[in-house]
mmCIF file of the N, C-alpha and C atoms, coordinates in Angstrom:
data_MODEL
# 
_entry.id   MODEL 
# 
loop_
_atom_site.group_PDB 
_atom_site.id 
_atom_site.type_symbol 
_atom_site.label_atom_id 
_atom_site.label_alt_id 
_atom_site.label_comp_id 
_atom_site.label_asym_id 
_atom_site.label_entity_id 
_atom_site.label_seq_id 
_atom_site.pdbx_PDB_ins_code 
_atom_site.Cartn_x 
_atom_site.Cartn_y 
_atom_site.Cartn_z 
_atom_site.occupancy 
_atom_site.B_iso_or_equiv 
_atom_site.pdbx_formal_charge 
_atom_site.auth_seq_id 
_atom_site.auth_comp_id 
_atom_site.auth_asym_id 
_atom_site.auth_atom_id 
_atom_site.pdbx_PDB_model_num 
ATOM 1   N N  . MET A 1 1  ? 2.110   -7.952  -4.750 1.00 0.00 ? 1  MET A N  1 
ATOM 2   C CA . MET A 1 1  ? 1.652   -6.751  -4.206 1.00 0.00 ? 1  MET A CA 1 
ATOM 3   C C  . MET A 1 1  ? 0.142   -6.837  -4.229 1.00 0.00 ? 1  MET A C  1 
ATOM 4   N N  . LEU A 1 2  ? -0.541  -6.403  -3.123 1.00 0.00 ? 2  LEU A N  1 
ATOM 5   C CA . LEU A 1 2  ? -2.023  -6.502  -3.065 1.00 0.00 ? 2  LEU A CA 1 
ATOM 6   C C  . LEU A 1 2  ? -2.584  -5.265  -3.759 1.00 0.00 ? 2  LEU A C  1 
ATOM 7   N N  . THR A 1 3  ? -3.808  -5.461  -4.345 1.00 0.00 ? 3  THR A N  1 
ATOM 8   C CA . THR A 1 3  ? -4.495  -4.312  -4.961 1.00 0.00 ? 3  THR A CA 1 
ATOM 9   C C  . THR A 1 3  ? -5.205  -3.528  -3.795 1.00 0.00 ? 3  THR A C  1 
ATOM 10  N N  . PHE A 1 4  ? -5.771  -2.368  -4.171 1.00 0.00 ? 4  PHE A N  1 
ATOM 11  C CA . PHE A 1 4  ? -6.470  -1.627  -3.172 1.00 0.00 ? 4  PHE A CA 1 
ATOM 12  C C  . PHE A 1 4  ? -7.670  -2.432  -2.658 1.00 0.00 ? 4  PHE A C  1 
ATOM 13  N N  . GLU A 1 5  ? -8.372  -3.043  -3.505 1.00 0.00 ? 5  GLU A N  1 
ATOM 14  C CA . GLU A 1 5  ? -9.526  -3.883  -3.050 1.00 0.00 ? 5  GLU A CA 1 
ATOM 15  C C  . GLU A 1 5  ? -9.118  -4.965  -2.065 1.00 0.00 ? 5  GLU A C  1 
ATOM 16  N N  . GLU A 1 6  ? -8.007  -5.557  -2.313 1.00 0.00 ? 6  GLU A N  1 
ATOM 17  C CA . GLU A 1 6  ? -7.535  -6.731  -1.457 1.00 0.00 ? 6  GLU A CA 1 
ATOM 18  C C  . GLU A 1 6  ? -7.096  -6.139  -0.077 1.00 0.00 ? 6  GLU A C  1 
ATOM 19  N N  . LYS A 1 7  ? -6.428  -5.015  -0.124 1.00 0.00 ? 7  LYS A N  1 
ATOM 20  C CA . LYS A 1 7  ? -5.997  -4.337  1.114  1.00 0.00 ? 7  LYS A CA 1 
ATOM 21  C C  . LYS A 1 7  ? -7.236  -3.888  1.887  1.00 0.00 ? 7  LYS A C  1 
ATOM 22  N N  . TRP A 1 8  ? -8.230  -3.264  1.254  1.00 0.00 ? 8  TRP A N  1 
ATOM 23  C CA . TRP A 1 8  ? -9.523  -2.866  1.921  1.00 0.00 ? 8  TRP A CA 1 
ATOM 24  C C  . TRP A 1 8  ? -10.139 -4.074  2.587  1.00 0.00 ? 8  TRP A C  1 
ATOM 25  N N  . GLU A 1 9  ? -10.244 -5.134  1.919  1.00 0.00 ? 9  GLU A N  1 
ATOM 26  C CA . GLU A 1 9  ? -10.824 -6.369  2.507  1.00 0.00 ? 9  GLU A CA 1 
ATOM 27  C C  . GLU A 1 9  ? -10.022 -6.782  3.733  1.00 0.00 ? 9  GLU A C  1 
ATOM 28  N N  . LYS A 1 10 ? -8.789  -6.760  3.716  1.00 0.00 ? 10 LYS A N  1 
ATOM 29  C CA . LYS A 1 10 ? -8.012  -7.138  4.884  1.00 0.00 ? 10 LYS A CA 1 
ATOM 30  C C  . LYS A 1 10 ? -8.261  -6.193  6.106  1.00 0.00 ? 10 LYS A C  1 
ATOM 31  N N  . VAL A 1 11 ? -8.395  -4.868  5.776  1.00 0.00 ? 11 VAL A N  1 
ATOM 32  C CA . VAL A 1 11 ? -8.674  -3.884  6.796  1.00 0.00 ? 11 VAL A CA 1 
ATOM 33  C C  . VAL A 1 11 ? -10.104 -4.154  7.428  1.00 0.00 ? 11 VAL A C  1 
ATOM 34  N N  . LEU A 1 12 ? -11.064 -4.418  6.572  1.00 0.00 ? 12 LEU A N  1 
ATOM 35  C CA . LEU A 1 12 ? -12.445 -4.716  7.111  1.00 0.00 ? 12 LEU A CA 1 
ATOM 36  C C  . LEU A 1 12 ? -12.441 -5.975  7.946  1.00 0.00 ? 12 LEU A C  1 
ATOM 37  N N  . ALA A 1 13 ? -11.591 -6.967  7.618  1.00 0.00 ? 13 ALA A N  1 
ATOM 38  C CA . ALA A 1 13 ? -11.520 -8.174  8.378  1.00 0.00 ? 13 ALA A CA 1 
ATOM 39  C C  . ALA A 1 13 ? -10.559 -8.077  9.648  1.00 0.00 ? 13 ALA A C  1 
ATOM 40  N N  . CYS A 1 14 ? -9.942  -6.990  9.808  1.00 0.00 ? 14 CYS A N  1 
ATOM 41  C CA . CYS A 1 14 ? -8.915  -6.672  10.910 1.00 0.00 ? 14 CYS A CA 1 
ATOM 42  C C  . CYS A 1 14 ? -7.955  -7.884  10.895 1.00 0.00 ? 14 CYS A C  1 
ATOM 43  N N  . ASP A 1 15 ? -7.375  -8.152  9.759  1.00 0.00 ? 15 ASP A N  1 
ATOM 44  C CA . ASP A 1 15 ? -6.514  -9.216  9.543  1.00 0.00 ? 15 ASP A CA 1 
ATOM 45  C C  . ASP A 1 15 ? -5.035  -8.934  9.967  1.00 0.00 ? 15 ASP A C  1 
ATOM 46  N N  . ALA A 1 16 ? -4.677  -9.453  11.191 1.00 0.00 ? 16 ALA A N  1 
ATOM 47  C CA . ALA A 1 16 ? -3.331  -9.220  11.721 1.00 0.00 ? 16 ALA A CA 1 
ATOM 48  C C  . ALA A 1 16 ? -2.264  -9.861  10.931 1.00 0.00 ? 16 ALA A C  1 
ATOM 49  N N  . ALA A 1 17 ? -2.575  -10.762 10.119 1.00 0.00 ? 17 ALA A N  1 
ATOM 50  C CA . ALA A 1 17 ? -1.501  -11.462 9.217  1.00 0.00 ? 17 ALA A CA 1 
ATOM 51  C C  . ALA A 1 17 ? -0.856  -10.460 8.370  1.00 0.00 ? 17 ALA A C  1 
ATOM 52  N N  . TYR A 1 18 ? -1.488  -9.292  8.122  1.00 0.00 ? 18 TYR A N  1 
ATOM 53  C CA . TYR A 1 18 ? -0.982  -8.213  7.236  1.00 0.00 ? 18 TYR A CA 1 
ATOM 54  C C  . TYR A 1 18 ? -0.278  -7.024  7.837  1.00 0.00 ? 18 TYR A C  1 
ATOM 55  N N  . ASP A 1 19 ? -0.302  -7.063  9.238  1.00 0.00 ? 19 ASP A N  1 
ATOM 56  C CA . ASP A 1 19 ? 0.402   -6.006  9.905  1.00 0.00 ? 19 ASP A CA 1 
ATOM 57  C C  . ASP A 1 19 ? 1.800   -5.942  9.438  1.00 0.00 ? 19 ASP A C  1 
ATOM 58  N N  . GLY A 1 20 ? 2.329   -4.754  9.145  1.00 0.00 ? 20 GLY A N  1 
ATOM 59  C CA . GLY A 1 20 ? 3.723   -4.524  8.765  1.00 0.00 ? 20 GLY A CA 1 
ATOM 60  C C  . GLY A 1 20 ? 3.884   -4.663  7.266  1.00 0.00 ? 20 GLY A C  1 
ATOM 61  N N  . GLN A 1 21 ? 2.839   -5.200  6.529  1.00 0.00 ? 21 GLN A N  1 
ATOM 62  C CA . GLN A 1 21 ? 2.947   -5.378  5.076  1.00 0.00 ? 21 GLN A CA 1 
ATOM 63  C C  . GLN A 1 21 ? 2.448   -4.029  4.326  1.00 0.00 ? 21 GLN A C  1 
ATOM 64  N N  . PHE A 1 22 ? 1.528   -3.430  5.103  1.00 0.00 ? 22 PHE A N  1 
ATOM 65  C CA . PHE A 1 22 ? 1.035   -2.126  4.543  1.00 0.00 ? 22 PHE A CA 1 
ATOM 66  C C  . PHE A 1 22 ? 0.322   -1.366  5.698  1.00 0.00 ? 22 PHE A C  1 
ATOM 67  N N  . TYR A 1 23 ? 0.037   -0.083  5.481  1.00 0.00 ? 23 TYR A N  1 
ATOM 68  C CA . TYR A 1 23 ? -0.560  0.725   6.594  1.00 0.00 ? 23 TYR A CA 1 
ATOM 69  C C  . TYR A 1 23 ? -1.741  1.428   5.891  1.00 0.00 ? 23 TYR A C  1 
ATOM 70  N N  . THR A 1 24 ? -2.736  1.716   6.631  1.00 0.00 ? 24 THR A N  1 
ATOM 71  C CA . THR A 1 24 ? -4.114  2.359   6.252  1.00 0.00 ? 24 THR A CA 1 
ATOM 72  C C  . THR A 1 24 ? -4.010  3.741   6.781  1.00 0.00 ? 24 THR A C  1 
ATOM 73  N N  . ALA A 1 25 ? -4.150  4.738   5.835  1.00 0.00 ? 25 ALA A N  1 
ATOM 74  C CA . ALA A 1 25 ? -4.171  6.089   6.244  1.00 0.00 ? 25 ALA A CA 1 
ATOM 75  C C  . ALA A 1 25 ? -5.583  6.705   6.025  1.00 0.00 ? 25 ALA A C  1 
ATOM 76  N N  . VAL A 1 26 ? -6.080  7.438   6.930  1.00 0.00 ? 26 VAL A N  1 
ATOM 77  C CA . VAL A 1 26 ? -7.459  8.024   6.787  1.00 0.00 ? 26 VAL A CA 1 
ATOM 78  C C  . VAL A 1 26 ? -7.239  9.546   6.447  1.00 0.00 ? 26 VAL A C  1 
ATOM 79  N N  . LYS A 1 27 ? -7.609  9.969   5.247  1.00 0.00 ? 27 LYS A N  1 
ATOM 80  C CA . LYS A 1 27 ? -7.428  11.401  4.965  1.00 0.00 ? 27 LYS A CA 1 
ATOM 81  C C  . LYS A 1 27 ? -8.236  12.371  5.830  1.00 0.00 ? 27 LYS A C  1 
ATOM 82  N N  . THR A 1 28 ? -9.370  11.983  6.353  1.00 0.00 ? 28 THR A N  1 
ATOM 83  C CA . THR A 1 28 ? -10.200 12.937  7.148  1.00 0.00 ? 28 THR A CA 1 
ATOM 84  C C  . THR A 1 28 ? -9.687  13.073  8.587  1.00 0.00 ? 28 THR A C  1 
ATOM 85  N N  . THR A 1 29 ? -8.962  12.179  9.072  1.00 0.00 ? 29 THR A N  1 
ATOM 86  C CA . THR A 1 29 ? -8.449  12.213  10.435 1.00 0.00 ? 29 THR A CA 1 
ATOM 87  C C  . THR A 1 29 ? -6.962  12.479  10.537 1.00 0.00 ? 29 THR A C  1 
ATOM 88  N N  . GLY A 1 30 ? -6.274  12.196  9.432  1.00 0.00 ? 30 GLY A N  1 
ATOM 89  C CA . GLY A 1 30 ? -4.804  12.368  9.467  1.00 0.00 ? 30 GLY A CA 1 
ATOM 90  C C  . GLY A 1 30 ? -4.084  11.295  10.221 1.00 0.00 ? 30 GLY A C  1 
ATOM 91  N N  . ILE A 1 31 ? -4.708  10.138  10.370 1.00 0.00 ? 31 ILE A N  1 
ATOM 92  C CA . ILE A 1 31 ? -4.117  9.003   11.168 1.00 0.00 ? 31 ILE A CA 1 
ATOM 93  C C  . ILE A 1 31 ? -3.742  7.868   10.332 1.00 0.00 ? 31 ILE A C  1 
ATOM 94  N N  . TYR A 1 32 ? -2.793  7.045   10.541 1.00 0.00 ? 32 TYR A N  1 
ATOM 95  C CA . TYR A 1 32 ? -2.505  5.810   9.909  1.00 0.00 ? 32 TYR A CA 1 
ATOM 96  C C  . TYR A 1 32 ? -2.492  4.737   10.936 1.00 0.00 ? 32 TYR A C  1 
ATOM 97  N N  . CYS A 1 33 ? -2.974  3.532   10.506 1.00 0.00 ? 33 CYS A N  1 
ATOM 98  C CA . CYS A 1 33 ? -3.150  2.379   11.333 1.00 0.00 ? 33 CYS A CA 1 
ATOM 99  C C  . CYS A 1 33 ? -2.623  1.028   10.679 1.00 0.00 ? 33 CYS A C  1 
ATOM 100 N N  . ARG A 1 34 ? -2.550  0.082   11.569 1.00 0.00 ? 34 ARG A N  1 
ATOM 101 C CA . ARG A 1 34 ? -2.236  -1.296  11.129 1.00 0.00 ? 34 ARG A CA 1 
ATOM 102 C C  . ARG A 1 34 ? -3.562  -1.884  10.425 1.00 0.00 ? 34 ARG A C  1 
ATOM 103 N N  . PRO A 1 35 ? -3.394  -2.901  9.558  1.00 0.00 ? 35 PRO A N  1 
ATOM 104 C CA . PRO A 1 35 ? -4.624  -3.532  9.041  1.00 0.00 ? 35 PRO A CA 1 
ATOM 105 C C  . PRO A 1 35 ? -5.459  -4.189  10.164 1.00 0.00 ? 35 PRO A C  1 
ATOM 106 N N  . SER A 1 36 ? -4.920  -4.585  11.261 1.00 0.00 ? 36 SER A N  1 
ATOM 107 C CA . SER A 1 36 ? -5.782  -5.223  12.318 1.00 0.00 ? 36 SER A CA 1 
ATOM 108 C C  . SER A 1 36 ? -6.258  -4.260  13.279 1.00 0.00 ? 36 SER A C  1 
ATOM 109 N N  . CYS A 1 37 ? -6.097  -2.984  13.120 1.00 0.00 ? 37 CYS A N  1 
ATOM 110 C CA . CYS A 1 37 ? -6.713  -1.945  14.067 1.00 0.00 ? 37 CYS A CA 1 
ATOM 111 C C  . CYS A 1 37 ? -8.234  -2.150  14.338 1.00 0.00 ? 37 CYS A C  1 
ATOM 112 N N  . ARG A 1 38 ? -8.715  -2.136  15.561 1.00 0.00 ? 38 ARG A N  1 
ATOM 113 C CA . ARG A 1 38 ? -10.112 -2.367  15.842 1.00 0.00 ? 38 ARG A CA 1 
ATOM 114 C C  . ARG A 1 38 ? -10.826 -1.038  16.027 1.00 0.00 ? 38 ARG A C  1 
ATOM 115 N N  . SER A 1 39 ? -10.266 0.085   15.616 1.00 0.00 ? 39 SER A N  1 
ATOM 116 C CA . SER A 1 39 ? -11.000 1.379   15.557 1.00 0.00 ? 39 SER A CA 1 
ATOM 117 C C  . SER A 1 39 ? -12.074 1.296   14.540 1.00 0.00 ? 39 SER A C  1 
ATOM 118 N N  . ARG A 1 40 ? -12.995 2.228   14.633 1.00 0.00 ? 40 ARG A N  1 
ATOM 119 C CA . ARG A 1 40 ? -14.058 2.270   13.694 1.00 0.00 ? 40 ARG A CA 1 
ATOM 120 C C  . ARG A 1 40 ? -13.452 2.387   12.290 1.00 0.00 ? 40 ARG A C  1 
ATOM 121 N N  . LYS A 1 41 ? -14.129 1.733   11.410 1.00 0.00 ? 41 LYS A N  1 
ATOM 122 C CA . LYS A 1 41 ? -13.667 1.664   9.988  1.00 0.00 ? 41 LYS A CA 1 
ATOM 123 C C  . LYS A 1 41 ? -14.039 2.977   9.248  1.00 0.00 ? 41 LYS A C  1 
ATOM 124 N N  . PRO A 1 42 ? -13.154 3.511   8.526  1.00 0.00 ? 42 PRO A N  1 
ATOM 125 C CA . PRO A 1 42 ? -13.439 4.803   7.766  1.00 0.00 ? 42 PRO A CA 1 
ATOM 126 C C  . PRO A 1 42 ? -14.273 4.472   6.529  1.00 0.00 ? 42 PRO A C  1 
ATOM 127 N N  . LYS A 1 43 ? -14.714 5.555   5.927  1.00 0.00 ? 43 LYS A N  1 
ATOM 128 C CA . LYS A 1 43 ? -15.321 5.327   4.568  1.00 0.00 ? 43 LYS A CA 1 
ATOM 129 C C  . LYS A 1 43 ? -14.184 5.042   3.553  1.00 0.00 ? 43 LYS A C  1 
ATOM 130 N N  . ARG A 1 44 ? -14.643 4.207   2.690  1.00 0.00 ? 44 ARG A N  1 
ATOM 131 C CA . ARG A 1 44 ? -13.580 3.688   1.732  1.00 0.00 ? 44 ARG A CA 1 
ATOM 132 C C  . ARG A 1 44 ? -12.955 4.846   0.892  1.00 0.00 ? 44 ARG A C  1 
ATOM 133 N N  . GLU A 1 45 ? -13.733 5.839   0.555  1.00 0.00 ? 45 GLU A N  1 
ATOM 134 C CA . GLU A 1 45 ? -13.167 7.006   -0.253 1.00 0.00 ? 45 GLU A CA 1 
ATOM 135 C C  . GLU A 1 45 ? -12.191 7.816   0.495  1.00 0.00 ? 45 GLU A C  1 
ATOM 136 N N  . ASN A 1 46 ? -12.147 7.709   1.895  1.00 0.00 ? 46 ASN A N  1 
ATOM 137 C CA . ASN A 1 46 ? -11.223 8.482   2.664  1.00 0.00 ? 46 ASN A CA 1 
ATOM 138 C C  . ASN A 1 46 ? -9.933  7.753   2.959  1.00 0.00 ? 46 ASN A C  1 
ATOM 139 N N  . VAL A 1 47 ? -9.638  6.645   2.394  1.00 0.00 ? 47 VAL A N  1 
ATOM 140 C CA . VAL A 1 47 ? -8.515  5.744   2.700  1.00 0.00 ? 47 VAL A CA 1 
ATOM 141 C C  . VAL A 1 47 ? -7.519  5.745   1.652  1.00 0.00 ? 47 VAL A C  1 
ATOM 142 N N  . ASP A 1 48 ? -6.187  5.816   2.040  1.00 0.00 ? 48 ASP A N  1 
ATOM 143 C CA . ASP A 1 48 ? -5.045  5.611   1.286  1.00 0.00 ? 48 ASP A CA 1 
ATOM 144 C C  . ASP A 1 48 ? -4.223  4.522   1.881  1.00 0.00 ? 48 ASP A C  1 
ATOM 145 N N  . PHE A 1 49 ? -3.497  3.759   1.085  1.00 0.00 ? 49 PHE A N  1 
ATOM 146 C CA . PHE A 1 49 ? -2.580  2.750   1.673  1.00 0.00 ? 49 PHE A CA 1 
ATOM 147 C C  . PHE A 1 49 ? -1.127  3.126   1.374  1.00 0.00 ? 49 PHE A C  1 
ATOM 148 N N  . TYR A 1 50 ? -0.333  2.799   2.383  1.00 0.00 ? 50 TYR A N  1 
ATOM 149 C CA . TYR A 1 50 ? 1.151   3.095   2.286  1.00 0.00 ? 50 TYR A CA 1 
ATOM 150 C C  . TYR A 1 50 ? 1.788   1.730   2.630  1.00 0.00 ? 50 TYR A C  1 
ATOM 151 N N  . GLU A 1 51 ? 3.009   1.559   1.947  1.00 0.00 ? 51 GLU A N  1 
ATOM 152 C CA . GLU A 1 51 ? 3.801   0.309   2.159  1.00 0.00 ? 51 GLU A CA 1 
ATOM 153 C C  . GLU A 1 51 ? 4.595   0.386   3.456  1.00 0.00 ? 51 GLU A C  1 
ATOM 154 N N  . THR A 1 52 ? 4.962   1.636   3.846  1.00 0.00 ? 52 THR A N  1 
ATOM 155 C CA . THR A 1 52 ? 5.827   1.801   5.055  1.00 0.00 ? 52 THR A CA 1 
ATOM 156 C C  . THR A 1 52 ? 5.250   2.877   5.924  1.00 0.00 ? 52 THR A C  1 
ATOM 157 N N  . LYS A 1 53 ? 5.714   2.805   7.282  1.00 0.00 ? 53 LYS A N  1 
ATOM 158 C CA . LYS A 1 53 ? 5.346   3.847   8.237  1.00 0.00 ? 53 LYS A CA 1 
ATOM 159 C C  . LYS A 1 53 ? 5.949   5.240   7.756  1.00 0.00 ? 53 LYS A C  1 
ATOM 160 N N  . ALA A 1 54 ? 7.140   5.166   7.290  1.00 0.00 ? 54 ALA A N  1 
ATOM 161 C CA . ALA A 1 54 ? 7.806   6.336   6.851  1.00 0.00 ? 54 ALA A CA 1 
ATOM 162 C C  . ALA A 1 54 ? 7.031   7.121   5.787  1.00 0.00 ? 54 ALA A C  1 
ATOM 163 N N  . GLU A 1 55 ? 6.574   6.337   4.808  1.00 0.00 ? 55 GLU A N  1 
ATOM 164 C CA . GLU A 1 55 ? 5.846   6.948   3.673  1.00 0.00 ? 55 GLU A CA 1 
ATOM 165 C C  . GLU A 1 55 ? 4.555   7.577   4.288  1.00 0.00 ? 55 GLU A C  1 
ATOM 166 N N  . ALA A 1 56 ? 3.885   6.983   5.100  1.00 0.00 ? 56 ALA A N  1 
ATOM 167 C CA . ALA A 1 56 ? 2.583   7.531   5.745  1.00 0.00 ? 56 ALA A CA 1 
ATOM 168 C C  . ALA A 1 56 ? 2.959   8.835   6.504  1.00 0.00 ? 56 ALA A C  1 
ATOM 169 N N  . GLU A 1 57 ? 3.978   8.781   7.309  1.00 0.00 ? 57 GLU A N  1 
ATOM 170 C CA . GLU A 1 57 ? 4.404   9.902   8.139  1.00 0.00 ? 57 GLU A CA 1 
ATOM 171 C C  . GLU A 1 57 ? 4.869   11.134  7.261  1.00 0.00 ? 57 GLU A C  1 
ATOM 172 N N  . SER A 1 58 ? 5.631   10.761  6.140  1.00 0.00 ? 58 SER A N  1 
ATOM 173 C CA . SER A 1 58 ? 6.133   11.896  5.285  1.00 0.00 ? 58 SER A CA 1 
ATOM 174 C C  . SER A 1 58 ? 4.980   12.433  4.467  1.00 0.00 ? 58 SER A C  1 
ATOM 175 N N  . SER A 1 59 ? 3.830   11.756  4.407  1.00 0.00 ? 59 SER A N  1 
ATOM 176 C CA . SER A 1 59 ? 2.608   12.339  3.736  1.00 0.00 ? 59 SER A CA 1 
ATOM 177 C C  . SER A 1 59 ? 1.737   13.056  4.690  1.00 0.00 ? 59 SER A C  1 
ATOM 178 N N  . GLY A 1 60 ? 2.171   13.237  5.919  1.00 0.00 ? 60 GLY A N  1 
ATOM 179 C CA . GLY A 1 60 ? 1.510   14.075  6.974  1.00 0.00 ? 60 GLY A CA 1 
ATOM 180 C C  . GLY A 1 60 ? 0.566   13.252  7.816  1.00 0.00 ? 60 GLY A C  1 
ATOM 181 N N  . PHE A 1 61 ? 0.618   11.993  7.886  1.00 0.00 ? 61 PHE A N  1 
ATOM 182 C CA . PHE A 1 61 ? -0.158  11.259  8.865  1.00 0.00 ? 61 PHE A CA 1 
ATOM 183 C C  . PHE A 1 61 ? 0.487   10.898  10.143 1.00 0.00 ? 61 PHE A C  1 
ATOM 184 N N  . ARG A 1 62 ? -0.242  10.843  11.268 1.00 0.00 ? 62 ARG A N  1 
ATOM 185 C CA . ARG A 1 62 ? 0.329   10.469  12.443 1.00 0.00 ? 62 ARG A CA 1 
ATOM 186 C C  . ARG A 1 62 ? -0.080  9.048   12.840 1.00 0.00 ? 62 ARG A C  1 
ATOM 187 N N  . PRO A 1 63 ? 0.637   8.420   13.743 1.00 0.00 ? 63 PRO A N  1 
ATOM 188 C CA . PRO A 1 63 ? 0.211   7.133   14.177 1.00 0.00 ? 63 PRO A CA 1 
ATOM 189 C C  . PRO A 1 63 ? -1.042  6.962   15.028 1.00 0.00 ? 63 PRO A C  1 
ATOM 190 N N  . CYS A 1 64 ? -1.820  5.946   14.879 1.00 0.00 ? 64 CYS A N  1 
ATOM 191 C CA . CYS A 1 64 ? -3.018  5.793   15.650 1.00 0.00 ? 64 CYS A CA 1 
ATOM 192 C C  . CYS A 1 64 ? -2.605  5.515   17.122 1.00 0.00 ? 64 CYS A C  1 
ATOM 193 N N  . LYS A 1 65 ? -3.433  6.104   18.012 1.00 0.00 ? 65 LYS A N  1 
ATOM 194 C CA . LYS A 1 65 ? -3.091  5.951   19.468 1.00 0.00 ? 65 LYS A CA 1 
ATOM 195 C C  . LYS A 1 65 ? -3.631  4.576   19.891 1.00 0.00 ? 65 LYS A C  1 
ATOM 196 N N  . ARG A 1 66 ? -4.506  3.950   19.155 1.00 0.00 ? 66 ARG A N  1 
ATOM 197 C CA . ARG A 1 66 ? -5.135  2.756   19.622 1.00 0.00 ? 66 ARG A CA 1 
ATOM 198 C C  . ARG A 1 66 ? -4.279  1.510   19.204 1.00 0.00 ? 66 ARG A C  1 
ATOM 199 N N  . CYS A 1 67 ? -3.814  1.449   17.977 1.00 0.00 ? 67 CYS A N  1 
ATOM 200 C CA . CYS A 1 67 ? -3.104  0.224   17.488 1.00 0.00 ? 67 CYS A CA 1 
ATOM 201 C C  . CYS A 1 67 ? -1.603  0.491   17.528 1.00 0.00 ? 67 CYS A C  1 
ATOM 202 N N  . GLN A 1 68 ? -1.119  1.678   17.725 1.00 0.00 ? 68 GLN A N  1 
ATOM 203 C CA . GLN A 1 68 ? 0.274   2.120   17.893 1.00 0.00 ? 68 GLN A CA 1 
ATOM 204 C C  . GLN A 1 68 ? 1.159   1.499   16.764 1.00 0.00 ? 68 GLN A C  1 
ATOM 205 N N  . PRO A 1 69 ? 0.939   1.793   15.421 1.00 0.00 ? 69 PRO A N  1 
ATOM 206 C CA . PRO A 1 69 ? 1.748   1.132   14.369 1.00 0.00 ? 69 PRO A CA 1 
ATOM 207 C C  . PRO A 1 69 ? 3.166   1.558   14.316 1.00 0.00 ? 69 PRO A C  1 
ATOM 208 N N  . GLU A 1 70 ? 3.510   2.603   15.145 1.00 0.00 ? 70 GLU A N  1 
ATOM 209 C CA . GLU A 1 70 ? 4.961   3.041   15.035 1.00 0.00 ? 70 GLU A CA 1 
ATOM 210 C C  . GLU A 1 70 ? 5.778   2.162   15.998 1.00 0.00 ? 70 GLU A C  1 
ATOM 211 N N  . VAL A 1 71 ? 5.152   1.380   16.916 1.00 0.00 ? 71 VAL A N  1 
ATOM 212 C CA . VAL A 1 71 ? 5.898   0.556   17.869 1.00 0.00 ? 71 VAL A CA 1 
ATOM 213 C C  . VAL A 1 71 ? 6.411   -0.671  17.207 1.00 0.00 ? 71 VAL A C  1 
# 
């Protein structure tokens, strides 16, 4: 299992190898994304990570329209 720091590094690098392994949720926008999403990167303090789409959605986040993690 990756630490918060390791996941954050993968998000900053837009690393597609980690798509499906975890999801990035942004507290200020209510959106969750794939690690490879090319949208503007949020502030680190506004980020939570979830292991599954279902966890992110049950916590009140909706899928990103750009990277479409629900597909």
